[in-house]
Structure formats: structure tokens, C-alpha cells
VEXDREN-2710 file (C-alpha; in Angstrom, 1 decimal):
% VEXDREN-2710
k/r/px/py/pz
1/MET/9.5/-31.7/14.1
2/ASN/9.7/-29.9/17.5
3/LYS/8.1/-26.6/18.3
4/LEU/11.4/-24.6/18.0
5/SER/12.1/-26.1/14.6
6/LEU/8.6/-25.1/13.5
7/ALA/9.1/-21.5/14.6
8/ILE/12.4/-21.3/12.8
9/LEU/10.8/-22.7/9.7
10/LEU/8.0/-20.1/9.9
11/ILE/10.5/-17.3/10.0
12/SER/12.5/-18.8/7.1
13/ILE/9.3/-19.1/5.0
14/THR/8.3/-15.5/5.9
15/TYR/11.5/-14.1/4.6
16/ALA/12.0/-16.5/1.6
17/GLN/10.8/-13.8/-0.6
18/LEU/10.5/-10.2/0.6
19/THR/6.9/-9.2/0.8
20/PHE/5.6/-6.3/2.7
21/ASN/2.2/-4.9/3.8
22/ALA/1.8/-1.4/2.6
23/ASN/-0.4/-0.6/5.6
24/ASN/2.6/-1.1/7.9
25/LYS/4.2/2.2/7.0
26/CYS/7.0/3.6/9.1
27/THR/6.1/6.4/11.5
28/CYS/7.9/9.7/11.3
29/GLY/9.7/8.7/14.5
30/ASP/11.0/5.6/12.8
31/LEU/12.9/7.6/10.3
32/THR/16.5/8.4/11.3
33/THR/17.9/9.9/8.1
34/GLN/17.2/13.2/6.5
35/GLN/16.7/11.5/3.1
36/ASP/13.9/9.2/4.3
37/CYS/12.2/12.1/6.2
38/ALA/12.3/14.3/3.1
39/GLN/10.6/11.6/1.1
40/SER/7.8/11.4/3.6
41/GLN/6.9/15.1/3.3
42/PRO/4.5/16.7/3.9
43/ILE/3.5/14.1/6.6
44/CYS/6.9/14.4/8.3
45/THR/9.5/17.1/8.7
46/TRP/13.2/17.0/9.5
47/ASP/14.6/18.9/12.5
48/SER/18.2/19.7/11.6
49/LYS/19.1/20.9/15.1
50/GLY/17.9/17.8/16.8
51/SER/18.6/15.5/13.8
52/SER/15.1/13.9/14.1
53/CYS/12.0/13.4/12.1
54/SER/8.6/14.4/13.4
55/THR/5.0/14.7/12.3
56/VAL/3.8/18.0/10.8
57/SER/0.6/19.7/11.9
58/CYS/-2.3/19.3/9.5
59/SER/-2.7/23.1/9.4
60/SER/0.8/23.4/7.8
61/ILE/-0.3/21.3/4.8
62/SER/-1.5/23.6/2.0
63/ASP/-2.7/21.2/-0.8
64/GLN/-5.6/18.8/-0.8
65/ILE/-3.9/15.7/-2.2
66/ASN/-1.2/15.6/0.5
67/CYS/-3.8/16.5/3.2
68/ALA/-6.0/13.6/2.2
69/ASN/-3.1/11.1/2.1
70/ASN/-2.3/11.9/5.7
71/LEU/-4.6/9.7/7.9
72/LYS/-4.4/12.2/10.7
73/CYS/-5.8/15.0/8.6
74/MET/-8.8/15.8/6.3
75/TRP/-9.6/18.4/3.7
76/ASN/-12.7/20.4/4.7
77/GLY/-13.1/22.1/1.3
78/LYS/-11.0/25.1/2.2
79/ALA/-8.1/23.9/4.4
80/CYS/-6.3/20.9/5.9
81/VAL/-7.6/20.3/9.4
82/ASP/-7.2/17.5/12.0
83/PHE/-9.3/14.4/11.2
84/THR/-12.4/14.0/13.3
85/LEU/-15.3/12.1/11.7
86/CYS/-16.1/11.2/8.1
87/ASN/-19.6/12.6/8.2
88/GLN/-18.1/16.0/8.7
89/LEU/-17.1/15.9/5.1
90/THR/-19.4/16.3/2.1
91/GLY/-19.1/14.1/-1.0
92/ALA/-21.5/12.9/-3.7
93/ASN/-19.5/9.7/-4.4
94/GLN/-16.6/7.6/-3.3
95/GLY/-14.1/9.6/-5.4
96/ASP/-15.2/12.9/-3.8
97/CYS/-14.8/11.5/-0.3
98/TYR/-11.5/9.7/-0.9
99/ALA/-10.1/12.9/-2.2
100/LYS/-10.8/14.6/1.1
101/SER/-9.6/11.8/3.4
102/LYS/-8.3/8.3/2.8
103/ASN/-10.1/7.4/6.0
104/CYS/-13.4/8.0/4.2
105/PRO/-13.9/5.7/1.2
106/GLN/-17.8/5.8/1.2
107/SER/-20.5/8.3/0.5
108/ASP/-24.3/8.2/1.1
109/GLY/-24.7/10.6/-1.8
110/LYS/-24.3/13.7/0.3
111/ASN/-21.9/13.0/3.2
112/CYS/-18.8/10.8/3.5
113/ALA/-18.6/7.7/5.6
114/SER/-15.9/5.4/6.9
115/GLN/-14.8/1.9/5.7
116/GLU/-17.4/0.3/7.9
117/ALA/-20.2/1.8/5.7
118/LEU/-19.0/0.2/2.5
119/LYS/-21.6/-1.9/0.7
120/SER/-21.3/-5.3/-1.0
121/CYS/-20.7/-5.4/-4.8
122/SER/-24.1/-7.1/-5.3
123/SER/-25.9/-4.0/-4.0
124/TYR/-24.8/-2.1/-7.2
125/SER/-27.3/-2.6/-10.1
126/ASN/-25.6/-1.1/-13.1
127/GLN/-22.1/-1.0/-14.7
128/THR/-21.6/2.8/-14.1
129/THR/-21.9/2.5/-10.3
130/CYS/-20.3/-1.0/-10.2
131/ASP/-17.0/-0.9/-12.1
132/LEU/-13.9/-0.3/-9.8
133/THR/-16.1/0.7/-6.9
134/ILE/-14.7/-0.1/-3.5
135/SER/-16.9/-2.6/-1.6
136/SER/-16.8/-4.2/1.8
137/ASN/-15.0/-7.2/0.2
138/GLY/-12.8/-5.4/-2.3
139/ILE/-13.0/-3.9/-5.8
140/CYS/-16.2/-4.5/-7.9
141/TYR/-16.6/-5.2/-11.6
142/TRP/-19.6/-5.7/-13.9
143/SER/-20.3/-8.8/-15.9
144/ASN/-23.3/-10.7/-17.4
145/ASN/-24.0/-11.9/-13.9
146/GLY/-24.2/-8.4/-12.4
147/CYS/-21.9/-6.7/-10.0
148/SER/-19.4/-8.9/-8.1
149/GLU/-16.0/-8.8/-6.4
150/VAL/-12.9/-9.0/-8.6
151/SER/-11.0/-12.2/-7.5
152/SER/-8.5/-12.3/-10.3
153/CYS/-6.9/-10.1/-12.9
154/GLY/-8.3/-12.2/-15.7
155/GLN/-11.8/-10.9/-15.0
156/LEU/-10.9/-7.4/-16.0
157/ASN/-11.0/-5.8/-19.4
158/SER/-8.5/-3.4/-21.0
159/ASN/-10.2/-0.4/-19.4
160/THR/-10.5/-1.7/-15.8
161/CYS/-7.2/-3.6/-15.9
162/SER/-5.0/-0.5/-16.0
163/SER/-6.9/0.9/-13.0
164/ALA/-6.3/-2.0/-10.7
165/GLY/-3.1/-0.6/-9.2
166/ASN/0.1/-2.6/-9.2
167/ALA/-1.6/-6.0/-9.1
168/CYS/-2.6/-6.4/-12.8
169/LEU/-1.0/-5.8/-16.2
170/TRP/-2.7/-5.7/-19.6
171/ASN/-1.0/-8.1/-22.1
172/ALA/-1.6/-6.6/-25.5
173/THR/-0.3/-9.8/-27.2
174/LEU/-2.6/-12.2/-25.5
175/ASN/-5.3/-9.5/-25.2
176/ASN/-6.0/-10.2/-21.5
177/CYS/-5.3/-8.9/-18.1
178/THR/-2.7/-10.9/-16.2
179/GLN/-1.2/-10.9/-12.7
180/ALA/1.7/-8.6/-12.3
181/SER/5.2/-9.9/-11.6
182/CYS/8.8/-8.6/-11.3
183/ALA/9.4/-10.0/-14.8
184/GLN/7.2/-7.3/-16.4
185/TYR/9.9/-4.6/-15.7
186/GLY/12.5/-4.2/-18.4
187/ASN/15.2/-2.1/-16.8
188/ASN/16.8/-1.3/-13.5
189/ASN/15.0/1.9/-13.0
190/THR/11.5/0.4/-13.1
191/CYS/12.4/-2.8/-11.3
192/THR/10.8/-2.0/-7.9
193/TYR/7.8/-4.0/-6.6
194/TYR/4.3/-5.3/-7.5
195/GLN/1.1/-6.0/-5.7
196/THR/0.8/-9.8/-5.1
197/GLN/-3.0/-9.9/-4.9
198/LEU/-6.0/-7.9/-5.9
199/ASN/-7.8/-6.3/-2.9
200/LYS/-4.8/-6.9/-0.7
201/PHE/-2.0/-4.5/0.4
202/MET/0.8/-7.1/0.1
203/TYR/3.7/-6.3/-2.2
204/GLN/6.7/-8.2/-3.5
205/LEU/10.0/-6.5/-3.6
206/CYS/11.9/-6.8/-6.9
207/GLN/15.6/-6.5/-7.8
208/TRP/17.6/-6.2/-11.0
209/ASN/19.7/-9.2/-12.1
210/ALA/22.5/-7.5/-14.1
211/ALA/24.0/-10.8/-15.3
212/ASN/20.8/-11.8/-17.1
213/ASN/19.3/-8.3/-17.6
214/THR/16.1/-9.4/-15.9
215/CYS/14.0/-8.2/-13.0
216/ILE/13.5/-10.9/-10.3
217/SER/11.9/-11.3/-6.9
218/ALA/14.1/-10.1/-4.1
219/ASN/14.8/-12.3/-1.0
220/ASP/16.1/-9.4/1.1
221/THR/16.8/-5.6/0.9
222/SER/20.6/-5.9/0.4
223/ALA/20.3/-4.3/-3.1
224/LEU/18.7/-1.2/-1.7
225/ASN/20.6/1.8/-0.5
226/ILE/20.0/5.0/1.5
227/ASN/18.2/6.6/-1.5
228/THR/16.0/3.6/-2.5
229/CYS/15.2/1.8/0.8
230/TYR/12.3/3.8/1.9
231/ASN/10.4/4.5/-1.3
232/GLN/10.9/1.1/-3.0
233/THR/9.3/-0.6/0.0
234/LYS/6.3/1.7/-0.1
235/TYR/7.5/3.4/3.1
236/THR/7.5/0.2/5.2
237/TYR/11.4/0.0/5.6
238/ARG/13.8/2.7/6.5
239/TRP/17.5/3.2/6.2
240/SER/19.4/2.6/9.5
241/SER/22.4/4.8/9.9
242/SER/23.7/2.7/12.8
243/SER/23.6/-0.6/10.9
244/ASN/24.1/1.0/7.5
245/LYS/21.3/-1.2/5.9
246/CYS/17.6/-1.2/5.0
247/ASP/15.6/-2.3/8.1
248/VAL/11.9/-3.1/8.4
249/CYS/9.7/-1.0/10.6
250/ALA/7.7/-2.7/13.3
251/GLY/4.9/-4.4/11.4
252/LYS/6.6/-7.5/10.0
253/ILE/8.8/-8.1/13.0
254/ILE/5.7/-8.1/15.3
255/TYR/3.9/-10.5/13.0
256/VAL/6.8/-13.0/12.9
257/LEU/7.3/-12.8/16.7
258/ILE/3.6/-13.4/17.4
259/MET/3.5/-16.4/15.0
260/ALA/6.7/-17.8/16.4
261/ILE/5.4/-17.6/20.0
262/PHE/2.1/-19.1/18.9
263/MET/3.9/-22.1/17.3
264/ILE/6.0/-22.7/20.4
265/MET/3.0/-22.6/22.7
266/ILE/0.8/-25.1/20.7
END
């Protein structure tokens, strides 16, 4: 197989099922429709005169939750301000710090710290401090062997399973925690996406199969429209008015191009 064929095969495999990295969110400037811009509030705002979407100032955000979710901002206890350093924020634990800025998932017991300060799971000595704590390698859980990183949904109990985001699902019939899938959704309204792995930000897009009344893995975004494109891809795709379809923002395109160039060069 020649290099060009390998590159084409890589692109085909990448798009065989539509997965997306939730970290590759569209910027405000990527959004060309008022619908998408409105769904991104309060991070973005729509300029009706210029028909464009732009980033709002941190000082214009009045509530703590939306402030903390904006990576350019942080909540100082009284107001939303421009993000500077994590140690400028106080927080007794991870939850306190994360509630002030998503840039700051760690605490030394008094002040907040960045992701680089996260500890390993093995450094936590009891279940209270261990369960669902964010570590340098992922989420932690407590077992007879102490505190360790969660590597599969099956390691979680009924209490921790439901707190593992969109990656795991508690099966009441089998009495265990299982990997999520599109098949878990029973109707068109809930058939959206699921997290493909614990401790990863990769998601699989789902779509409703009306013929069989089942939710299946989507291969593309053709089933999405101007109202569903942006939010059902966790803000990584946007609706393009010019092409009248749901298009990916830069992240995945750059990844595919880099890998294709790499395959051609080797």
C-alpha cells in the first residue's frame, strides 16, 4: 500500500464513526449564526449590526457558574474577573476551586492550583478523599487495594457510577456499572452522544434510527440541523450558513491533516 493510500485510509477510519474531542470547542469567532452564538452565552455575544459573534468581557458575567466555565475568567468570590493565576483563588478542596475556575482543579487546602499540581491517586489514604477525586492520571476510586485510577466503568459502584459523567451507566438489572453507548437512549430527544472512555474527553455522536426505533452511532452530522448542530456535538461543530450543513471547527481537521502529512512523509 503506497503512502497516499495510507493517508486516505487514515482519513476514512477517522470519520468511520463520528467522534469528537470536547476540548476542541469552537471559538466565538467560528460561530456564524445567531442560534449558535446564543447557545454559547454568556461566553459569546451576537452583534446584530455586524452579524458576528464575539467574546464577552468577564466583567459582564454576573453569575459564578458561567464565570467559572469560561476559561478566560475566574470568580474571585465577589465578581467575575479576567483569569490570572490559580493561586489568586482560595479553596479548601478541589470542588471549591473548580467552582471558581475550570483552569484550577487542585487545592493545597487553602489556595487553588492548576492541573500541573494534581496528585496521583495513590497519594490519597482514605475513601473520603479518594472517591471521584481528580488526579494527575484521571479519576480516582477506593477499593480494598487502596486508592487507584479508574480504568473501566466496571470498577465503580452504584454511587460513583452515576457521577462518572457520560462515560458510564448503572445497569439495575445486572447490578453493575457498564460502558455507555448510543443504545442506552430510548427516544429521539435523548439520543445525543456518549463519552467513549473514562478520563478522556472523546465523545461519540448518536443519531435516531426511526425505522427500528433505536439510537445508533452516527457516521456524520447529516441528521443535525441549525438548532442541534452546536449543542449535540458539545460545541465542537457549528452550523455553516454558506454550506447549510454542520461543519467541524478547527480541531479535528488539523489532526487529520497532520496525520495525513505524517503518513505521506514516512
